[in-house]
RODO-2510 file (C-alpha; in nm, 4 decimals, decimal comma):
residues 575
     n   res          X          Y          Z
     1     x    12,4583    10,4895     6,4057
     2     x    12,5237    10,8099     6,5960
     3     x    12,2719    10,6996     6,8596
     4     x    12,4567    10,3740     6,9287
     5     x    12,7880    10,2808     7,0849
     6     x    13,0730    10,1432     6,8798
     7     x    13,4233    10,0130     6,9396
     8     x    13,6916    10,2499     6,8115
     9     x    14,0148    10,0801     6,9151
    10     x    14,1644     9,7895     7,1063
    11     x    14,5230     9,7619     7,2331
    12     x    14,6795     9,4271     7,3204
    13     x    15,0034     9,3479     7,5011
    14     x    15,1401     9,0045     7,5936
    15     x    14,8215     8,8048     7,5364
    16     x    14,8805     8,4530     7,4047
    17     x    15,1026     8,4685     7,0963
    18     x    15,0542     8,8453     7,0566
    19     x    15,3354     9,0606     7,1886
    20     x    15,1767     9,3927     7,1045
    21     x    14,9063     9,5062     6,8653
    22     x    14,6686     9,7960     6,8087
    23     x    14,3542     9,7500     6,6020
    24     x    14,1374    10,0434     6,4978
    25     x    13,7780     9,9685     6,4030
    26     x    13,5384    10,1527     6,1767
    27     x    13,1636    10,1257     6,1578
    28     x    13,0265     9,8605     5,9242
    29     x    13,1686     9,5069     5,8931
    30     x    13,5276     9,4339     6,0032
    31     x    13,6782     9,0906     5,9313
    32     x    13,9834     8,9344     6,0998
    33     x    14,1649     8,6615     5,9076
    34     x    14,4977     8,4778     5,9265
    35     x    14,6577     8,1368     5,9438
    36     x    14,5607     7,8917     6,2160
    37     x    14,7425     7,9794     6,5377
    38     x    14,8268     8,3323     6,4271
    39     x    14,6270     8,4856     6,7089
    40     x    14,3002     8,6008     6,5517
    41     x    14,0910     8,4925     6,8459
    42     x    14,3353     8,6632     7,0833
    43     x    14,1907     8,9930     6,9657
    44     x    13,8498     8,8801     7,0880
    45     x    14,0037     8,7310     7,4019
    46     x    14,1461     9,0733     7,4813
    47     x    13,8090     9,2354     7,4260
    48     x    13,6418     8,9749     7,6451
    49     x    13,8853     9,0628     7,9260
    50     x    13,8078     9,4319     7,8848
    51     x    13,4378     9,3536     7,9185
    52     x    13,4753     9,1673     8,2474
    53     x    13,5491     8,8143     8,1248
    54     x    13,7304     8,5606     8,3410
    55     x    14,0948     8,6479     8,3966
    56     x    14,3273     8,3510     8,3468
    57     x    14,7007     8,3653     8,4146
    58     x    14,7490     8,1155     8,1304
    59     x    14,6666     8,3975     7,8870
    60     x    14,9836     8,5851     7,9867
    61     x    15,2440     8,5475     7,7127
    62     x    15,5256     8,3072     7,7996
    63     x    15,8189     8,4879     7,9607
    64     x    15,6145     8,7970     8,0544
    65     x    15,4885     8,9052     8,3958
    66     x    15,1559     9,0578     8,2951
    67     x    14,9145     9,1125     8,0080
    68     x    14,7184     9,4283     7,9366
    69     x    14,4177     9,4902     7,7189
    70     x    14,2432     9,8213     7,6659
    71     x    13,9578     9,9412     7,4488
    72     x    13,8107    10,2763     7,3506
    73     x    13,4377    10,3096     7,2882
    74     x    13,2363    10,5926     7,1386
    75     x    12,9316    10,6534     7,3591
    76     x    12,6212    10,8564     7,2581
    77     x    12,4748    11,0961     7,5150
    78     x    12,1702    10,8842     7,6007
    79     x    12,3813    10,5746     7,6637
    80     x    12,6310    10,7813     7,8638
    81     x    12,3560    10,8682     8,1121
    82     x    12,2755    10,4969     8,1502
    83     x    12,6410    10,4103     8,2181
    84     x    12,6853    10,6971     8,4631
    85     x    12,3862    10,5632     8,6563
    86     x    12,5903    10,2485     8,7320
    87     x    12,8993    10,4475     8,8274
    88     x    13,0902    10,4669     8,4963
    89     x    13,1965    10,8150     8,3865
    90     x    13,1928    10,8956     8,0156
    91     x    13,4237    11,1787     7,9120
    92     x    13,3386    11,3784     7,5986
    93     x    13,1475    11,0902     7,4446
    94     x    13,4310    10,8407     7,4976
    95     x    13,4806    10,5510     7,7386
    96     x    13,8237    10,3984     7,7957
    97     x    13,8487    10,0599     7,9688
    98     x    14,1666     9,8670     8,0518
    99     x    14,2359     9,5340     8,2169
   100     x    14,5603     9,3780     8,3333
   101     x    14,6319     9,0248     8,4555
   102     x    14,9561     8,9171     8,6226
   103     x    15,1338     8,5845     8,5998
   104     x    14,9990     8,4940     8,9467
   105     x    14,6394     8,5597     8,8354
   106     x    14,5833     8,9029     8,9934
   107     x    14,3536     9,1234     8,7888
   108     x    14,3035     9,5015     8,7780
   109     x    14,0352     9,6881     8,5827
   110     x    14,0134    10,0623     8,5155
   111     x    13,7271    10,2543     8,3491
   112     x    13,7767    10,6243     8,2684
   113     x    14,0707    10,6330     8,5093
   114     x    13,8788    10,4816     8,8024
   115     x    13,9403    10,1332     8,9449
   116     x    13,6369     9,9073     8,9021
   117     x    13,5528     9,5426     8,9575
   118     x    13,5208     9,2822     8,6832
   119     x    13,1535     9,2581     8,7816
   120     x    13,1020     9,6247     8,6977
   121     x    13,2711     9,5694     8,3601
   122     x    13,0322     9,2813     8,2895
   123     x    12,7395     9,5100     8,3648
   124     x    12,8877     9,7730     8,1346
   125     x    12,9364     9,5209     7,8543
   126     x    12,5610     9,4534     7,8447
   127     x    12,5205     9,8094     7,7182
   128     x    12,8024     9,7990     7,4641
   129     x    12,8541     9,4718     7,2797
   130     x    12,6932     9,1406     7,1887
   131     x    12,9573     8,8657     7,1645
   132     x    12,8786     8,5343     6,9971
   133     x    13,1367     8,2599     6,9959
   134     x    13,2260     7,9281     7,1539
   135     x    13,0839     8,0347     7,4899
   136     x    12,7627     8,1840     7,3534
   137     x    12,5703     7,8785     7,4593
   138     x    12,6415     7,9541     7,8241
   139     x    12,4711     8,2903     7,7955
   140     x    12,1838     8,1999     7,5662
   141     x    12,0996     7,9041     7,7904
   142     x    11,9677     8,1486     8,0475
   143     x    11,5950     8,2077     8,0309
   144     x    11,6558     8,5722     8,1214
   145     x    11,8717     8,6193     7,8110
   146     x    11,6108     8,4510     7,5905
   147     x    11,3397     8,6758     7,7319
   148     x    11,5634     8,9781     7,6800
   149     x    11,6129     8,8894     7,3110
   150     x    11,2387     8,8440     7,2636
   151     x    11,1625     9,1758     7,4345
   152     x    11,4248     9,3538     7,2214
   153     x    11,2561     9,2199     6,9102
   154     x    10,9086     9,3195     7,0274
   155     x    11,0347     9,6770     7,0672
   156     x    10,8576     9,9880     7,1904
   157     x    10,4988     9,8516     7,2077
   158     x    10,6001     9,5748     7,4484
   159     x    10,8258     9,8049     7,6519
   160     x    10,5312    10,0405     7,7028
   161     x    10,3268     9,7502     7,8432
   162     x    10,6254     9,6377     8,0542
   163     x    10,6691     9,9873     8,1986
   164     x    10,3002     9,9970     8,2935
   165     x    10,3307     9,6542     8,4566
   166     x    10,6376     9,7627     8,6549
   167     x    10,4600    10,0792     8,7715
   168     x    10,1675     9,8681     8,8957
   169     x    10,4050     9,6245     9,0660
   170     x    10,5921     9,9062     9,2414
   171     x    10,2610    10,0546     9,3615
   172     x    10,1464     9,7131     9,4838
   173     x    10,4687     9,6556     9,6800
   174     x    10,4515    10,0033     9,8329
   175     x    10,0932     9,9659     9,9565
   176     x    10,1716     9,6155    10,0819
   177     x    10,4593     9,7559    10,2884
   178     x    10,2387    10,0348    10,4289
   179     x     9,9803     9,7810    10,5430
   180     x    10,2528     9,5649    10,6957
   181     x    10,3985     9,8619    10,8840
   182     x    10,0540     9,9683    11,0087
   183     x     9,9723     9,6239    11,1415
   184     x    10,3141     9,5942    11,3005
   185     x    10,2837     9,9296    11,4735
   186     x     9,9222     9,8858    11,5859
   187     x    10,0304     9,8238    11,9450
   188     x    10,2476    10,1339    11,9559
   189     x    10,0308    10,3485    11,7280
   190     x     9,9746    10,6271    11,9782
   191     x    10,3431    10,6505    12,0562
   192     x    10,4365    10,6573    11,6875
   193     x    10,1656    10,9134    11,6136
   194     x    10,2865    11,1405    11,8947
   195     x    10,6461    11,1125    11,7676
   196     x    10,5476    11,1988    11,4098
   197     x    10,3413    11,4970    11,5261
   198     x    10,6288    11,6215    11,7432
   199     x    10,8705    11,5882    11,4511
   200     x    10,6282    11,7673    11,2170
   201     x    10,5784    12,0508    11,4681
   202     x    10,9526    12,0879    11,5263
   203     x    11,0180    12,0854    11,1512
   204     x    10,7440    12,3425    11,0898
   205     x    10,8931    12,5850    11,3426
   206     x    11,2472    12,5512    11,2125
   207     x    11,1777    12,5118    10,8354
   208     x    11,5302    12,3865    10,7570
   209     x    11,6737    12,4184    10,4060
   210     x    11,8998    12,1794    10,2184
   211     x    12,2721    12,2630    10,2599
   212     x    12,1787    12,5347    10,5116
   213     x    12,4423    12,4407    10,7692
   214     x    12,7381    12,4774    10,5329
   215     x    12,6000    12,8114    10,4154
   216     x    12,5647    12,9294    10,7774
   217     x    12,9180    12,8124    10,8631
   218     x    13,0606    13,0078    10,5718
   219     x    12,8772    13,3259    10,6678
   220     x    12,9718    13,2920    11,0367
   221     x    13,3346    13,2491    10,9345
   222     x    13,3159    13,5657    10,7225
   223     x    13,1371    13,7777    10,9841
   224     x    13,3768    13,6585    11,2547
   225     x    13,6783    13,7647    11,0469
   226     x    13,5637    14,0945    10,8927
   227     x    13,8674    14,2920    11,0119
   228     x    14,1170    14,0251    10,8978
   229     x    13,9491    14,0045    10,5583
   230     x    13,9421    14,3860    10,5228
   231     x    14,3150    14,4155    10,5952
   232     x    14,4075    14,1339    10,3549
   233     x    14,1904    14,2602    10,0688
   234     x    14,3006    14,6242    10,1232
   235     x    14,6633    14,5191    10,0994
   236     x    14,5916    14,3249     9,7814
   237     x    14,4150    14,6254     9,6257
   238     x    14,6997    14,8565     9,7257
   239     x    14,9603    14,6305     9,5668
   240     x    14,7604    14,6181     9,2440
   241     x    14,6664    14,9852     9,2064
   242     x    14,9725    15,1684     9,3495
   243     x    15,0871    15,4127     9,0792
   244     x    15,4528    15,3860     9,1748
   245     x    15,4946    15,0152     9,2402
   246     x    15,1572    14,8628     9,1508
   247     x    15,1550    14,5218     8,9806
   248     x    14,9195    14,6372     8,7064
   249     x    15,1424    14,9369     8,6298
   250     x    15,4483    14,7129     8,6256
   251     x    15,2826    14,4695     8,3891
   252     x    15,1794    14,7585     8,1654
   253     x    15,5391    14,8831     8,1451
   254     x    15,6739    14,5354     8,0768
   255     x    15,4160    14,4812     7,8056
   256     x    15,4979    14,8185     7,6475
   257     x    15,8676    14,7314     7,6361
   258     x    15,8006    14,3958     7,4690
   259     x    15,5516    14,5437     7,2229
   260     x    15,8334    14,7681     7,0989
   261     x    16,0255    14,4673     6,9635
   262     x    15,7328    14,2580     6,8394
   263     x    15,8112    14,1157     6,5015
   264     x    16,1807    14,0744     6,5835
   265     x    16,1419    13,7290     6,7401
   266     x    15,8342    13,5035     6,7591
   267     x    15,9262    13,3994     7,1143
   268     x    15,9121    13,7601     7,2296
   269     x    15,5642    13,7879     7,0774
   270     x    15,4595    13,4928     7,2951
   271     x    15,5982    13,6692     7,6049
   272     x    15,4091    13,9836     7,5112
   273     x    15,0853    13,7869     7,4704
   274     x    15,1358    13,6260     7,8145
   275     x    15,1871    13,9694     7,9762
   276     x    14,8807    14,0953     7,7953
   277     x    14,6697    13,8072     7,9295
   278     x    14,7979    13,8602     8,2847
   279     x    14,7310    14,2338     8,2574
   280     x    14,3666    14,1852     8,1653
   281     x    14,3105    13,9124     8,4265
   282     x    14,4330    14,1410     8,7023
   283     x    14,2401    14,4344     8,5578
   284     x    13,9231    14,2231     8,5885
   285     x    14,0115    14,1244     8,9452
   286     x    14,0463    14,4840     9,0653
   287     x    13,6796    14,5963     9,0530
   288     x    13,5713    14,2667     9,2091
   289     x    13,8147    14,3101     9,4981
   290     x    13,7082    14,6715     9,5452
   291     x    13,3394    14,5777     9,5435
   292     x    13,4028    14,2987     9,7943
   293     x    13,5979    14,5388    10,0206
   294     x    13,3113    14,7869    10,0193
   295     x    13,0632    14,5129    10,1130
   296     x    13,2651    14,4051    10,4161
   297     x    13,1098    14,5324    10,7328
   298     x    13,0604    14,3952    11,0782
   299     x    12,7065    14,2860    11,1649
   300     x    12,6911    14,1626    11,5253
   301     x    12,3141    14,1095    11,5126
   302     x    12,3399    13,8933    11,2013
   303     x    12,6252    13,6965    11,3567
   304     x    12,4215    13,6312    11,6720
   305     x    12,1226    13,5197    11,4625
   306     x    12,3329    13,2796    11,2593
   307     x    12,4925    13,1249    11,5659
   308     x    12,1515    13,0749    11,7252
   309     x    12,0177    12,9286    11,3995
   310     x    12,3099    12,6874    11,3782
   311     x    12,2552    12,5785    11,7379
   312     x    11,8846    12,5184    11,6702
   313     x    11,9580    12,3163    11,3541
   314     x    12,2246    12,1119    11,5337
   315     x    11,9837    12,0317    11,8195
   316     x    11,7125    11,9403    11,5663
   317     x    11,9484    11,6996    11,3893
   318     x    12,0690    11,5473    11,7162
   319     x    11,7118    11,4776    11,8241
   320     x    11,5617    11,3443    11,5020
   321     x    11,8431    11,2019    11,2870
   322     x    12,0007    10,8736    11,3881
   323     x    12,2264    10,8006    11,0943
   324     x    12,3831    11,1152    10,9482
   325     x    12,5220    11,4558    11,0418
   326     x    12,5419    11,8094    10,9000
   327     x    12,3760    11,8886    10,5675
   328     x    12,3322    11,5176    10,4885
   329     x    12,1165    11,4865    10,8006
   330     x    11,9121    11,7906    10,6967
   331     x    11,8479    11,6379    10,3542
   332     x    11,7374    11,3110    10,5165
   333     x    11,5010    11,4924    10,7560
   334     x    11,3592    11,7102    10,4775
   335     x    11,2915    11,3918    10,2772
   336     x    11,1277    11,2311    10,5822
   337     x    10,9052    11,5354    10,6273
   338     x    10,7921    11,5144    10,2627
   339     x    10,6201    11,1808    10,3378
   340     x    10,4911    11,2657    10,6824
   341     x    10,1404    11,3511    10,5608
   342     x    10,0743    10,9978    10,4358
   343     x    10,2367    10,8484    10,7478
   344     x    10,0155    11,0585    10,9753
   345     x     9,7143    10,9677    10,7669
   346     x     9,7954    10,5983    10,7964
   347     x     9,8456    10,6066    11,1733
   348     x     9,5549    10,8400    11,2494
   349     x     9,3169    10,6197    11,0552
   350     x     9,3870    10,3147    11,2690
   351     x     9,2102     9,9952    11,1666
   352     x     8,9915    10,1892    10,9257
   353     x     9,3012    10,3044    10,7381
   354     x     9,4200     9,9454    10,7091
   355     x     9,0869     9,8521    10,5528
   356     x     9,1114    10,1439    10,3093
   357     x     9,4619    10,0449    10,2055
   358     x     9,3616     9,6807    10,1624
   359     x     9,0797     9,7946     9,9346
   360     x     9,3266    10,0094     9,7399
   361     x     9,5641     9,7121     9,7229
   362     x     9,2897     9,4963     9,5746
   363     x     9,2333     9,7519     9,2975
   364     x     9,6058     9,7777     9,2211
   365     x     9,6323     9,3974     9,2099
   366     x     9,3576     9,3874     8,9445
   367     x     9,5513     9,6424     8,7393
   368     x     9,8710     9,4433     8,7917
   369     x     9,7028     9,1238     8,6751
   370     x     9,5618     9,2982     8,3665
   371     x     9,9095     9,4352     8,2851
   372     x    10,0655     9,0905     8,3273
   373     x     9,8082     8,9366     8,0916
   374     x     9,8687     9,2141     7,8383
   375     x    10,2455     9,1557     7,8644
   376     x    10,2020     8,7832     7,8029
   377     x     9,9822     8,8536     7,4998
   378     x    10,2457     9,0834     7,3496
   379     x    10,5219     8,8289     7,4072
   380     x    10,3194     8,5451     7,2531
   381     x    10,2560     8,7506     6,9393
   382     x    10,6217     8,8594     6,9191
   383     x    10,7432     8,5011     6,9777
   384     x    10,5397     8,3747     6,6826
   385     x    10,6846     8,6397     6,4473
   386     x    11,0398     8,5988     6,5761
   387     x    11,0290     8,2175     6,5447
   388     x    10,9137     8,2402     6,1844
   389     x    11,1618     8,5093     6,0783
   390     x    11,4631     8,3498     6,2496
   391     x    11,3802     8,0053     6,1108
   392     x    11,3712     8,1519     5,7607
   393     x    11,7142     8,3071     5,8173
   394     x    11,8551     7,9790     5,9497
   395     x    11,7385     7,7926     5,6403
   396     x    11,9724     8,0098     5,4333
   397     x    12,2634     7,9522     5,6706
   398     x    12,3191     7,5819     5,5964
   399     x    12,0509     7,4759     5,8451
   400     x    11,7705     7,4028     5,5931
   401     x    11,5530     7,1829     5,8162
   402     x    11,6122     7,3564     6,1481
   403     x    11,3485     7,5784     6,3044
   404     x    11,3519     7,8005     6,6099
   405     x    11,0612     7,7423     6,8463
   406     x    10,9928     8,0003     7,1172
   407     x    10,7711     7,9008     7,4061
   408     x    10,6159     8,1658     7,6301
   409     x    10,4651     8,0034     7,9386
   410     x    10,2746     8,1811     8,2127
   411     x    10,0673     8,0819     8,5173
   412     x     9,6937     8,0210     8,4885
   413     x     9,5620     8,3747     8,5189
   414     x     9,2129     8,2439     8,6032
   415     x     9,3370     8,0739     8,9194
   416     x     9,4743     8,2261     9,2361
   417     x     9,8250     8,3512     9,1581
   418     x    10,1034     8,3608     9,4130
   419     x    10,2831     8,6878     9,4764
   420     x    10,6052     8,5163     9,3662
   421     x    10,4502     8,4760     9,0193
   422     x    10,4804     8,8524     8,9679
   423     x    10,8481     8,9171     8,8966
   424     x    11,0081     9,2457     8,7915
   425     x    10,9699     9,1493     8,4228
   426     x    10,6252     8,9871     8,4344
   427     x    10,4872     8,6395     8,4945
   428     x    10,6303     8,4769     8,1817
   429     x    10,9022     8,2195     8,1293
   430     x    11,0586     8,2357     7,7831
   431     x    11,2304     7,9260     7,6435
   432     x    11,3917     7,8816     7,3020
   433     x    11,4250     7,5444     7,1333
   434     x    11,5675     7,4031     6,8124
   435     x    11,3743     7,1576     6,5998
   436     x    11,6054     6,9890     6,3501
   437     x    11,3211     6,8676     6,1265
   438     x    10,9454     6,8960     6,1016
   439     x    10,7690     6,7241     6,3915
   440     x    11,1116     6,6536     6,5427
   441     x    11,1875     6,6635     6,9126
   442     x    11,2371     7,0073     7,0671
   443     x    11,5857     7,0504     7,2122
   444     x    11,6860     7,3455     7,4303
   445     x    11,8768     7,6060     7,2310
   446     x    12,2029     7,5675     7,4209
   447     x    12,2076     7,1875     7,3836
   448     x    12,0708     7,1547     7,0333
   449     x    12,3579     7,3065     6,8384
   450     x    12,7350     7,2889     6,8048
   451     x    12,9522     7,5965     6,8629
   452     x    12,9471     7,6916     6,4949
   453     x    12,5742     7,6223     6,4592
   454     x    12,5054     7,8252     6,7709
   455     x    12,6887     8,1207     6,6198
   456     x    12,4713     8,0951     6,3094
   457     x    12,1562     8,0716     6,5196
   458     x    12,2649     8,3852     6,7055
   459     x    12,3493     8,5530     6,3734
   460     x    11,9995     8,4773     6,2466
   461     x    11,8500     8,6079     6,5712
   462     x    12,0552     8,9268     6,5651
   463     x    11,9867     8,9978     6,1957
   464     x    11,6118     8,9749     6,2583
   465     x    11,6198     9,1679     6,5862
   466     x    11,8557     9,4375     6,4558
   467     x    11,6034     9,5394     6,1935
   468     x    11,3986     9,6966     6,4735
   469     x    11,6268     9,7190     6,7768
   470     x    12,0041     9,6886     6,7130
   471     x    12,2821     9,7158     6,9702
   472     x    12,6009     9,9103     6,9037
   473     x    12,8535     9,6349     6,8267
   474     x    12,8220     9,2656     6,7411
   475     x    13,1153     9,0234     6,7495
   476     x    13,1068     8,6764     6,5958
   477     x    13,3699     8,4054     6,6350
   478     x    13,3473     8,0816     6,4372
   479     x    13,0149     8,1886     6,2875
   480     x    13,1210     8,0025     5,9712
   481     x    13,2239     7,6722     6,1360
   482     x    13,1091     7,3753     5,9278
   483     x    12,9873     7,5980     5,6444
   484     x    13,1174     7,6318     5,2912
   485     x    13,0249     7,7259     4,9379
   486     x    12,6939     7,9064     4,8832
   487     x    12,5991     7,8831     5,2503
   488     x    12,9214     8,0649     5,3432
   489     x    12,8321     8,3430     5,1018
   490     x    12,4943     8,3740     5,2707
   491     x    12,6633     8,3974     5,6123
   492     x    12,8761     8,6826     5,4778
   493     x    12,5762     8,8497     5,3193
   494     x    12,3834     8,8500     5,6478
   495     x    12,6790     8,9810     5,8422
   496     x    12,6962     9,2614     5,5879
   497     x    12,3214     9,3205     5,6241
   498     x    12,3566     9,3356     6,0018
   499     x    12,6408     9,5873     5,9674
   500     x    12,4084     9,8359     5,7968
   501     x    12,2404     9,8914     6,1336
   502     x    12,5352     9,8323     6,3663
   503     x    12,9091     9,7732     6,3904
   504     x    12,9994     9,4066     6,3248
   505     x    13,3345     9,2347     6,3892
   506     x    13,3910     8,8754     6,2799
   507     x    13,6793     8,6278     6,2984
   508     x    13,6608     8,4010     5,9951
   509     x    13,8464     8,1284     5,8084
   510     x    13,6268     8,1549     5,5009
   511     x    13,7082     8,3786     5,2016
   512     x    13,3354     8,3899     5,1145
   513     x    13,2732     8,5644     5,4476
   514     x    13,5879     8,7794     5,4506
   515     x    13,5002     8,9261     5,1113
   516     x    13,1943     9,1004     5,2566
   517     x    13,3999     9,3074     5,5005
   518     x    13,4180     9,6861     5,4763
   519     x    13,7456     9,6634     5,6703
   520     x    13,9897     9,3708     5,6628
   521     x    14,2657     9,2896     5,9149
   522     x    14,5170     9,0077     5,8730
   523     x    14,6957     8,8556     6,1736
   524     x    15,0344     8,7209     6,0621
   525     x    15,3010     8,5185     6,2383
   526     x    15,6584     8,6387     6,2374
   527     x    15,9422     8,4027     6,1562
   528     x    15,9848     8,2927     6,5160
   529     x    15,6126     8,2146     6,5483
   530     x    15,5177     8,5224     6,7484
   531     x    15,2986     8,8110     6,6519
   532     x    15,4544     9,1553     6,6836
   533     x    15,2909     9,4984     6,6602
   534     x    15,3125     9,4927     6,2839
   535     x    15,1536     9,1485     6,2715
   536     x    14,7987     9,2857     6,2741
   537     x    14,7696     9,4640     5,9434
   538     x    14,4882     9,6359     5,7566
   539     x    14,4790     9,5133     5,3961
   540     x    14,3282     9,6829     5,0938
   541     x    14,3457     9,6564     4,7163
   542     x    14,5917     9,3984     4,5881
   543     x    14,6987     9,3015     4,9391
   544     x    14,3418     9,2091     5,0236
   545     x    14,3033     9,0118     4,7007
   546     x    14,6219     8,8219     4,7908
   547     x    14,4924     8,7406     5,1404
   548     x    14,1596     8,6102     5,0113
   549     x    14,3485     8,4131     4,7448
   550     x    14,5548     8,2558     5,0248
   551     x    14,2337     8,1644     5,2059
   552     x    14,0978     8,0083     4,8853
   553     x    14,4004     7,8124     4,7672
   554     x    14,6642     7,8360     5,0390
   555     x    14,8754     8,0412     4,7945
   556     x    14,8853     8,4191     4,7700
   557     x    15,0336     8,4254     4,4199
   558     x    14,7919     8,1881     4,2475
   559     x    14,6492     8,3687     3,9427
   560     x    14,3280     8,1653     3,9397
   561     x    14,2826     8,2157     4,3130
   562     x    14,3317     8,5920     4,2710
   563     x    14,0673     8,5990     3,9970
   564     x    13,8256     8,4129     4,2206
   565     x    13,9144     8,6472     4,5104
   566     x    13,8378     8,9509     4,2955
   567     x    13,5009     8,7957     4,2046
   568     x    13,4163     8,7455     4,5704
   569     x    13,5088     9,1056     4,6549
   570     x    13,2802     9,2306     4,3809
   571     x    12,9837     9,0666     4,5602
   572     x    12,9901     9,3287     4,8332
   573     x    13,0007     9,6099     4,5807
   574     x    12,7095     9,4599     4,3898
   575     x    12,5102     9,4090     4,7115
***
């Protein structure tokens, strides 16, 4: 799992019934249990806030002014690059996110020490965690999410086709824009052509370099202050190397004195080491200062050249750049010059060039269409396999007659397609349905299941998808709603199976599910009905047996319940 993200820790303060709690997570399967109302779901509520969920003042603990939730994630290098591309810094493979909400509903989010919006957190969460709970239906109802799940399952072969399609689409859009610009500028073609040629000629004479202005300014400053620099550096060298009162000599004497009593007091040894470090730092500085002093010389001709060069660059920027200044303007103009050949070619060709581009566009459109058809074919094949595999999983999760049906619809590729048919992800619409019995009516996934059933459907989906393309962390809330007995054991077994490829966190009321956990936390109420920092406790050994016994019989000290609890715990060990 080193190539995937995982949640290391979450800290909670003043959320719901929880006053303060810290929960550390390991890889594998973590279960959260506890009595009704103890605050188990508050742990997930806190995590949802951290990941950009809706901030509600009602979540702030009664009598407190604000709530805070923070989480620490471990981020692999590849994923770190993805997050940094959207403006989130990852420090040493770790990402820290915190969120606070005040009593009056004001929210503040911080990622790696930088203030961010809740929207940015939501974007980040897509790369970190899959959460399935009471609100899962809202997300899975989106066709985009259903397509995303299908594409994840299809894996690398489909993504290769998708990348090819997107390349074709980008090329198509680019050529389309070039044709549009050419037609638009037909009336002023000669004027535009003359302007481009003048810019190209001016650029060719000057040959500006990126960041050249700042480099010139620095050198002008140095050449204009040679005498001041020489005096300052000479004085520094004199202070350092003077035999009578030089700093290096003084440090050497001080160090020698301290070395004479080393071993008498450990603190003196530390002082001696500090003097030693300072001595060598200054000793290294000396030759560099001396070398710099020797290199200092006035060069009036060079200074004149640089000032003329700066004036020429400034005039060039003033004439040709309309948006930026300084080195930023140079970069913009250098970028503009890199595309000038194609622009000149387009304008010089006139109507003939438009015809050539339209011919090229026709060829690209054929390639785009072929890519779209290939993408649809891959999705249809993947949809058939995914439907079958997920349905089989659902049958073992107390949904014996329910099947998942995935429909991939696309426009008639033999007819004239509209440009709007070609979206960034292809021409397909992906829809998922539930069929509660053979030949039964198809009901949209979000409407065809209760909250608990939806969690099991998502569990089945994730178990199947994770075999080929897992995410870092999965969280399930109420995945066991309406399930008991053997079916509950199967839910636990599949959560455990999923955890072999990813980190899994589940809130559960069922001992048959809790027994499969590699890590077990219990959320307990204190006497006054609150949950304090010690109320979220990791249980092992006999304590864990007692908790599962409580879940079985409502009593922690029941001998028969403890025996049954021990039997359940052995299931995980036996596989």
